[in-house]
TIVEXTI-213661 format. One record per residue: residue number from 1; residue in three letters; x, z, y of N, C-alpha, C in turn. Coordinates in steps of 0.1 Angstrom, whole numbers. Example, Ala and Ser with C-alpha at 12.3 -4.5 7.8 and 13.67 -1.06 7.14 Angstrom:
% residues 2
<1; "Ala"; <132; 78; -57>; <123; 78; -45>; <132; 78; -33>>
<2; "Ser"; <128; 71; -22>; <137; 71; -11>; <129; 79; 0>>
***
This chain:
% residues 196
<1; "Met"; <-696; 258; -1214>; <-708; 265; -1212>; <-708; 279; -1212>>
<2; "Glu"; <-697; 284; -1213>; <-697; 301; -1211>; <-688; 302; -1196>>
<3; "Gly"; <-678; 293; -1194>; <-677; 292; -1184>; <-688; 295; -1170>>
<4; "Ala"; <-695; 285; -1173>; <-704; 285; -1162>; <-712; 299; -1161>>
<5; "Lys"; <-715; 301; -1177>; <-724; 319; -1175>; <-716; 322; -1166>>
<6; "Lys"; <-701; 331; -1170>; <-696; 340; -1162>; <-691; 333; -1149>>
<7; "Gln"; <-695; 326; -1141>; <-694; 322; -1128>; <-708; 326; -1125>>
<8; "Glu"; <-720; 325; -1128>; <-731; 330; -1125>; <-738; 344; -1125>>
<9; "Ile"; <-723; 350; -1128>; <-725; 366; -1126>; <-736; 368; -1109>>
<10; "Pro"; <-742; 374; -1112>; <-746; 383; -1097>; <-738; 390; -1091>>
<11; "Thr"; <-739; 396; -1079>; <-730; 406; -1073>; <-732; 413; -1073>>
<12; "Ser"; <-745; 422; -1078>; <-749; 433; -1084>; <-743; 436; -1098>>
<13; "Met"; <-737; 429; -1106>; <-734; 430; -1120>; <-719; 436; -1119>>
<14; "Glu"; <-710; 433; -1106>; <-698; 434; -1103>; <-694; 448; -1108>>
<15; "Asn"; <-680; 448; -1113>; <-675; 456; -1118>; <-673; 471; -1104>>
<16; "Pro"; <-680; 482; -1109>; <-680; 492; -1101>; <-667; 498; -1094>>
<17; "Ala"; <-654; 498; -1104>; <-644; 498; -1099>; <-635; 492; -1088>>
<18; "Asp"; <-639; 482; -1088>; <-634; 472; -1076>; <-637; 474; -1061>>
<19; "Arg"; <-647; 480; -1061>; <-652; 485; -1048>; <-654; 500; -1047>>
<20; "Phe"; <-644; 511; -1049>; <-645; 521; -1048>; <-649; 528; -1037>>
<21; "Ile"; <-638; 534; -1029>; <-641; 539; -1014>; <-634; 528; -1003>>
<22; "Phe"; <-643; 529; -995>; <-638; 517; -984>; <-630; 502; -987>>
<23; "Asn"; <-641; 499; -999>; <-636; 484; -1005>; <-624; 484; -1012>>
<24; "Ile"; <-618; 492; -1016>; <-608; 495; -1022>; <-608; 501; -1037>>
<25; "Gly"; <-605; 496; -1049>; <-608; 495; -1062>; <-602; 509; -1065>>
<26; "Leu"; <-605; 509; -1076>; <-606; 527; -1083>; <-589; 528; -1084>>
<27; "Ala"; <-581; 518; -1091>; <-567; 515; -1094>; <-560; 517; -1081>>
<28; "Asp"; <-562; 510; -1071>; <-561; 514; -1058>; <-559; 530; -1052>>
<29; "Val"; <-571; 535; -1053>; <-572; 549; -1048>; <-565; 557; -1057>>
<30; "Ile"; <-566; 556; -1072>; <-555; 563; -1074>; <-544; 564; -1070>>
<31; "Arg"; <-534; 551; -1070>; <-521; 550; -1063>; <-520; 558; -1049>>
<32; "Leu"; <-533; 557; -1041>; <-532; 564; -1029>; <-530; 578; -1035>>
<33; "Thr"; <-537; 585; -1043>; <-540; 598; -1042>; <-529; 602; -1046>>
<34; "Met"; <-519; 591; -1050>; <-503; 600; -1060>; <-497; 598; -1044>>
<35; "Phe"; <-498; 589; -1039>; <-492; 591; -1025>; <-492; 605; -1015>>
<36; "Gly"; <-507; 602; -1013>; <-511; 617; -1010>; <-509; 632; -1014>>
<37; "Thr"; <-506; 634; -1026>; <-500; 644; -1033>; <-486; 642; -1031>>
<38; "Leu"; <-478; 628; -1032>; <-464; 634; -1027>; <-460; 636; -1015>>
<39; "Ile"; <-468; 636; -1005>; <-466; 638; -991>; <-467; 657; -992>>
<40; "Ser"; <-478; 660; -997>; <-482; 674; -996>; <-471; 684; -1002>>
<41; "Val"; <-469; 676; -1020>; <-455; 684; -1026>; <-442; 683; -1022>>
<42; "Ser"; <-439; 672; -1013>; <-425; 671; -1003>; <-422; 679; -998>>
<43; "Arg"; <-438; 684; -987>; <-437; 695; -978>; <-438; 704; -982>>
<44; "Phe"; <-442; 711; -994>; <-443; 721; -998>; <-428; 725; -1003>>
<45; "Val"; <-420; 715; -1008>; <-409; 714; -1019>; <-401; 714; -1005>>
<46; "Phe"; <-398; 708; -997>; <-386; 704; -984>; <-386; 714; -976>>
<47; "Gln"; <-394; 723; -977>; <-399; 729; -963>; <-387; 736; -962>>
<48; "Met"; <-380; 734; -948>; <-367; 740; -943>; <-370; 751; -934>>
<49; "Pro"; <-362; 757; -929>; <-367; 767; -916>; <-356; 766; -908>>
<50; "Ile"; <-353; 755; -903>; <-345; 753; -899>; <-346; 750; -876>>
<51; "Gly"; <-356; 755; -878>; <-360; 755; -866>; <-364; 745; -859>>
<52; "Val"; <-366; 736; -862>; <-366; 721; -858>; <-380; 715; -852>>
<53; "Pro"; <-386; 718; -845>; <-400; 711; -845>; <-402; 696; -852>>
<54; "Gly"; <-409; 693; -863>; <-410; 676; -868>; <-400; 670; -875>>
<55; "His"; <-393; 681; -879>; <-378; 674; -889>; <-390; 671; -901>>
<56; "Thr"; <-402; 676; -902>; <-406; 671; -914>; <-412; 657; -914>>
<57; "Ser"; <-418; 655; -906>; <-423; 638; -904>; <-413; 629; -907>>
<58; "Val"; <-403; 629; -913>; <-388; 617; -919>; <-397; 613; -927>>
<59; "Tyr"; <-402; 625; -940>; <-409; 622; -954>; <-422; 621; -951>>
<60; "Trp"; <-430; 632; -941>; <-445; 632; -939>; <-445; 617; -936>>
<61; "Met"; <-445; 612; -927>; <-448; 600; -921>; <-440; 588; -928>>
<62; "Gly"; <-428; 588; -930>; <-422; 579; -944>; <-435; 575; -957>>
<63; "Leu"; <-435; 583; -962>; <-447; 584; -973>; <-453; 579; -971>>
<64; "Leu"; <-461; 582; -960>; <-478; 582; -955>; <-472; 559; -954>>
<65; "Met"; <-467; 559; -944>; <-462; 547; -939>; <-459; 533; -954>>
<66; "Leu"; <-449; 542; -964>; <-451; 538; -979>; <-459; 535; -984>>
<67; "Gly"; <-471; 540; -987>; <-483; 540; -992>; <-493; 527; -989>>
<68; "Lys"; <-493; 527; -975>; <-499; 523; -963>; <-496; 508; -966>>
<69; "Gly"; <-478; 506; -966>; <-472; 490; -969>; <-473; 488; -980>>
<70; "Leu"; <-476; 494; -991>; <-476; 489; -1005>; <-496; 487; -1007>>
<71; "Ile"; <-501; 494; -1003>; <-515; 490; -1007>; <-522; 488; -991>>
<72; "Pro"; <-517; 481; -986>; <-523; 473; -970>; <-540; 469; -973>>
<73; "Lys"; <-546; 481; -972>; <-563; 481; -970>; <-568; 492; -962>>
<74; "Phe"; <-578; 487; -956>; <-583; 496; -945>; <-588; 506; -952>>
<75; "Gly"; <-584; 517; -946>; <-587; 531; -951>; <-575; 539; -964>>
<76; "Ala"; <-567; 531; -964>; <-556; 538; -972>; <-547; 550; -969>>
<77; "Gly"; <-549; 549; -952>; <-545; 561; -948>; <-549; 571; -945>>
<78; "Thr"; <-559; 570; -945>; <-570; 579; -942>; <-573; 585; -956>>
<79; "Ile"; <-572; 580; -969>; <-577; 584; -984>; <-561; 595; -985>>
<80; "Met"; <-550; 591; -979>; <-536; 597; -983>; <-538; 610; -974>>
<81; "Gly"; <-544; 606; -959>; <-545; 619; -954>; <-558; 632; -957>>
<82; "Ile"; <-564; 625; -966>; <-574; 637; -969>; <-567; 638; -980>>
<83; "Val"; <-565; 633; -992>; <-559; 639; -1000>; <-543; 650; -999>>
<84; "Ser"; <-540; 645; -989>; <-528; 653; -985>; <-532; 668; -980>>
<85; "Gly"; <-542; 667; -968>; <-550; 677; -964>; <-553; 687; -968>>
<86; "Ile"; <-560; 682; -984>; <-567; 690; -995>; <-557; 697; -997>>
<87; "Leu"; <-543; 692; -1003>; <-534; 702; -1010>; <-531; 707; -1000>>
<88; "Ala"; <-525; 703; -987>; <-520; 712; -980>; <-526; 731; -978>>
<89; "Ile"; <-540; 725; -978>; <-553; 738; -977>; <-545; 744; -993>>
<90; "Val"; <-550; 739; -1005>; <-544; 746; -1018>; <-531; 754; -1016>>
<91; "Phe"; <-520; 747; -1008>; <-502; 753; -1011>; <-503; 766; -998>>
<92; "Gly"; <-510; 762; -991>; <-511; 775; -977>; <-503; 772; -968>>
<93; "Leu"; <-499; 756; -964>; <-491; 754; -961>; <-490; 752; -943>>
<94; "Gly"; <-504; 758; -941>; <-502; 762; -923>; <-512; 772; -923>>
<95; "Lys"; <-511; 777; -910>; <-515; 791; -905>; <-529; 785; -899>>
<96; "Glu"; <-534; 769; -902>; <-546; 769; -894>; <-556; 769; -905>>
<97; "Gly"; <-559; 776; -917>; <-567; 776; -926>; <-570; 762; -931>>
<98; "Pro"; <-589; 760; -935>; <-594; 748; -939>; <-590; 737; -930>>
<99; "Leu"; <-587; 743; -912>; <-588; 730; -906>; <-572; 721; -904>>
<100; "Met"; <-562; 726; -913>; <-555; 722; -914>; <-555; 710; -920>>
<101; "Ala"; <-561; 707; -929>; <-563; 693; -931>; <-565; 680; -922>>
<102; "Phe"; <-571; 683; -909>; <-572; 675; -895>; <-557; 674; -894>>
<103; "Lys"; <-543; 677; -899>; <-532; 674; -892>; <-528; 660; -902>>
<104; "Cys"; <-533; 664; -912>; <-531; 652; -923>; <-539; 643; -921>>
<105; "Ile"; <-551; 645; -917>; <-561; 630; -917>; <-559; 626; -904>>
<106; "Ile"; <-560; 626; -895>; <-556; 627; -880>; <-541; 611; -885>>
<107; "Pro"; <-535; 614; -886>; <-523; 606; -885>; <-529; 592; -896>>
<108; "Gly"; <-536; 600; -906>; <-538; 589; -918>; <-548; 579; -912>>
<109; "Met"; <-556; 582; -901>; <-565; 573; -895>; <-562; 566; -885>>
<110; "Leu"; <-553; 575; -876>; <-544; 564; -871>; <-536; 557; -876>>
<111; "Leu"; <-530; 554; -886>; <-522; 546; -895>; <-525; 538; -896>>
<112; "Asp"; <-541; 536; -904>; <-551; 524; -906>; <-557; 518; -893>>
<113; "Ile"; <-555; 524; -882>; <-560; 517; -870>; <-550; 509; -866>>
<114; "Leu"; <-534; 520; -863>; <-522; 507; -855>; <-523; 499; -868>>
<115; "Ala"; <-516; 498; -882>; <-519; 487; -890>; <-529; 477; -886>>
<116; "Leu"; <-537; 478; -883>; <-545; 465; -881>; <-539; 462; -868>>
<117; "Leu"; <-535; 468; -858>; <-530; 461; -846>; <-518; 452; -849>>
<118; "Phe"; <-513; 456; -856>; <-498; 453; -862>; <-499; 442; -875>>
<119; "Phe"; <-513; 437; -875>; <-515; 427; -886>; <-508; 433; -899>>
<120; "Asn"; <-511; 447; -902>; <-503; 455; -916>; <-488; 446; -918>>
<121; "Lys"; <-479; 449; -909>; <-465; 441; -910>; <-457; 451; -909>>
<122; "Leu"; <-460; 466; -920>; <-454; 475; -921>; <-437; 474; -923>>
<123; "Glu"; <-433; 461; -930>; <-421; 464; -933>; <-411; 456; -924>>
<124; "Ser"; <-417; 457; -909>; <-408; 453; -896>; <-403; 465; -894>>
<125; "Ile"; <-390; 470; -891>; <-387; 475; -888>; <-389; 485; -876>>
<126; "Trp"; <-388; 471; -865>; <-394; 477; -847>; <-414; 487; -852>>
<127; "Val"; <-419; 477; -863>; <-435; 481; -860>; <-429; 497; -872>>
<128; "Gly"; <-423; 498; -878>; <-423; 510; -886>; <-416; 524; -876>>
<129; "Val"; <-409; 519; -868>; <-403; 525; -854>; <-415; 533; -847>>
<130; "Ile"; <-427; 522; -842>; <-432; 521; -833>; <-446; 533; -839>>
<131; "Ile"; <-448; 526; -852>; <-461; 533; -857>; <-459; 545; -864>>
<132; "Gly"; <-449; 555; -867>; <-438; 560; -871>; <-440; 568; -859>>
<133; "Ala"; <-433; 569; -851>; <-436; 576; -838>; <-448; 582; -832>>
<134; "Leu"; <-458; 570; -836>; <-470; 574; -831>; <-479; 583; -837>>
<135; "Ile"; <-480; 583; -852>; <-489; 593; -858>; <-481; 601; -863>>
<136; "Ser"; <-467; 603; -857>; <-463; 618; -862>; <-465; 624; -843>>
<137; "Trp"; <-465; 615; -836>; <-469; 624; -820>; <-486; 628; -825>>
<138; "Ser"; <-495; 620; -834>; <-507; 626; -834>; <-511; 634; -842>>
<139; "Lys"; <-501; 639; -850>; <-499; 653; -858>; <-495; 665; -849>>
<140; "Leu"; <-485; 659; -837>; <-483; 671; -827>; <-492; 672; -821>>
<141; "Leu"; <-501; 668; -812>; <-511; 666; -807>; <-523; 675; -813>>
<142; "Thr"; <-524; 670; -826>; <-536; 674; -836>; <-532; 695; -841>>
<143; "Ser"; <-522; 693; -841>; <-515; 710; -840>; <-516; 717; -828>>
<144; "Ile"; <-509; 709; -817>; <-516; 717; -802>; <-532; 721; -803>>
<145; "Ala"; <-539; 712; -808>; <-553; 709; -808>; <-561; 722; -810>>
<146; "Leu"; <-558; 719; -822>; <-560; 737; -836>; <-553; 747; -829>>
<147; "Gly"; <-541; 747; -824>; <-534; 762; -822>; <-545; 767; -808>>
<148; "Ile"; <-551; 755; -796>; <-555; 764; -790>; <-568; 765; -792>>
<149; "Ile"; <-573; 760; -802>; <-587; 761; -807>; <-593; 776; -813>>
<150; "Leu"; <-579; 778; -821>; <-578; 789; -833>; <-570; 801; -826>>
<151; "Asp"; <-564; 798; -813>; <-554; 808; -806>; <-545; 811; -812>>
<152; "Ile"; <-538; 800; -820>; <-525; 807; -830>; <-512; 803; -821>>
<153; "Pro"; <-506; 811; -823>; <-491; 808; -812>; <-483; 799; -816>>
<154; "Met"; <-483; 786; -804>; <-473; 777; -813>; <-458; 780; -806>>
<155; "Val"; <-448; 785; -822>; <-436; 786; -819>; <-427; 772; -814>>
<156; "Phe"; <-434; 762; -814>; <-429; 749; -819>; <-429; 744; -804>>
<157; "Leu"; <-435; 753; -793>; <-439; 747; -782>; <-428; 756; -767>>
<158; "Ala"; <-424; 763; -779>; <-412; 776; -771>; <-402; 768; -763>>
<159; "Met"; <-394; 760; -768>; <-387; 752; -759>; <-393; 740; -751>>
<160; "Gly"; <-404; 738; -754>; <-412; 727; -740>; <-418; 717; -750>>
<161; "Phe"; <-426; 711; -745>; <-437; 702; -750>; <-430; 689; -748>>
<162; "Gly"; <-420; 688; -741>; <-412; 672; -740>; <-403; 672; -753>>
<163; "Tyr"; <-394; 684; -751>; <-385; 689; -763>; <-390; 686; -773>>
<164; "Ala"; <-402; 690; -778>; <-410; 689; -792>; <-419; 676; -795>>
<165; "Thr"; <-425; 674; -780>; <-428; 655; -783>; <-413; 645; -789>>
<166; "Leu"; <-402; 645; -782>; <-394; 639; -783>; <-386; 642; -798>>
<167; "Leu"; <-386; 652; -802>; <-382; 655; -820>; <-390; 648; -827>>
<168; "His"; <-406; 653; -824>; <-414; 643; -835>; <-412; 626; -836>>
<169; "Val"; <-413; 624; -822>; <-413; 606; -820>; <-398; 602; -829>>
<170; "Val"; <-391; 611; -827>; <-376; 605; -828>; <-375; 609; -848>>
<171; "Phe"; <-385; 621; -855>; <-385; 621; -867>; <-394; 612; -875>>
<172; "Gly"; <-403; 608; -866>; <-418; 597; -869>; <-412; 583; -871>>
<173; "Ala"; <-399; 578; -865>; <-396; 565; -860>; <-385; 568; -871>>
<174; "Ala"; <-379; 577; -877>; <-370; 574; -886>; <-374; 574; -901>>
<175; "Gly"; <-386; 583; -902>; <-393; 579; -916>; <-401; 562; -915>>
<176; "Gly"; <-405; 562; -902>; <-412; 549; -903>; <-401; 535; -904>>
<177; "Val"; <-388; 538; -904>; <-378; 530; -906>; <-373; 532; -921>>
<178; "Leu"; <-374; 542; -925>; <-374; 542; -941>; <-382; 537; -948>>
<179; "Ala"; <-395; 538; -945>; <-408; 530; -949>; <-405; 518; -950>>
<180; "Ala"; <-402; 512; -937>; <-402; 496; -933>; <-392; 495; -950>>
<181; "Val"; <-378; 497; -949>; <-368; 493; -955>; <-374; 496; -968>>
<182; "Leu"; <-377; 505; -972>; <-388; 504; -988>; <-399; 497; -988>>
<183; "Ile"; <-406; 494; -980>; <-415; 483; -983>; <-411; 472; -985>>
<184; "Lys"; <-402; 466; -978>; <-395; 457; -979>; <-390; 452; -994>>
<185; "Arg"; <-383; 465; -998>; <-377; 462; -1009>; <-388; 461; -1022>>
<186; "Leu"; <-395; 473; -1022>; <-408; 473; -1030>; <-418; 466; -1033>>
<187; "Lys"; <-422; 457; -1022>; <-433; 454; -1019>; <-434; 441; -1031>>
<188; "Pro"; <-425; 435; -1031>; <-424; 423; -1039>; <-425; 420; -1055>>
<189; "Arg"; <-416; 432; -1058>; <-415; 436; -1069>; <-426; 442; -1074>>
<190; "Leu"; <-436; 450; -1070>; <-447; 453; -1072>; <-461; 448; -1070>>
<191; "Ser"; <-456; 435; -1066>; <-470; 427; -1065>; <-478; 425; -1070>>
<192; "Ala"; <-470; 421; -1079>; <-477; 414; -1094>; <-483; 424; -1103>>
<193; "Ser"; <-473; 437; -1104>; <-483; 445; -1112>; <-492; 453; -1108>>
<194; "Trp"; <-490; 454; -1093>; <-501; 467; -1088>; <-515; 453; -1084>>
<195; "Gln"; <-516; 440; -1093>; <-527; 436; -1090>; <-540; 442; -1092>>
<196; "Asn"; <-553; 442; -1088>; <-562; 444; -1096>; <-568; 439; -1107>>
***
């Protein structure tokens, strides 16, 4: 008798934590916030003045794709992008000021769209290469757009747009490969314990 009563609970009585943001549960939003924080902290800690444009895409796009691969829900990339963008502003990681957030949000939004197109198969090496390269390239294009809008000198273009594009694509693809390998290894181990 009690089992029948539990099944008849109206949808308005569901736990609000199950559908927190973008129909993603609160536990997953907290995990995505952790990945967004890791992205900004890694960019802050591992910032190397080596003069090679796009070298941060290895771990930036890798962590972004790893979070999306482990939590394959629409909006996951956007949440990580928003969190890393806000923290990038707080850490002062760019010359763009508050518009720096767009350099983080745009790749996250593109990741959500591309993951849908590839049926969330982010554990595939080839999908990792393609998506990693494209979201890294979107970061470059966003940087160029912000540089033009704000009239900021774009030192990374001193070597040429083609060279900067090539390096962003290569480093983004490398981050995608690392993410694909980690997703393939971690997803089976975490799927049981990460269920809401």
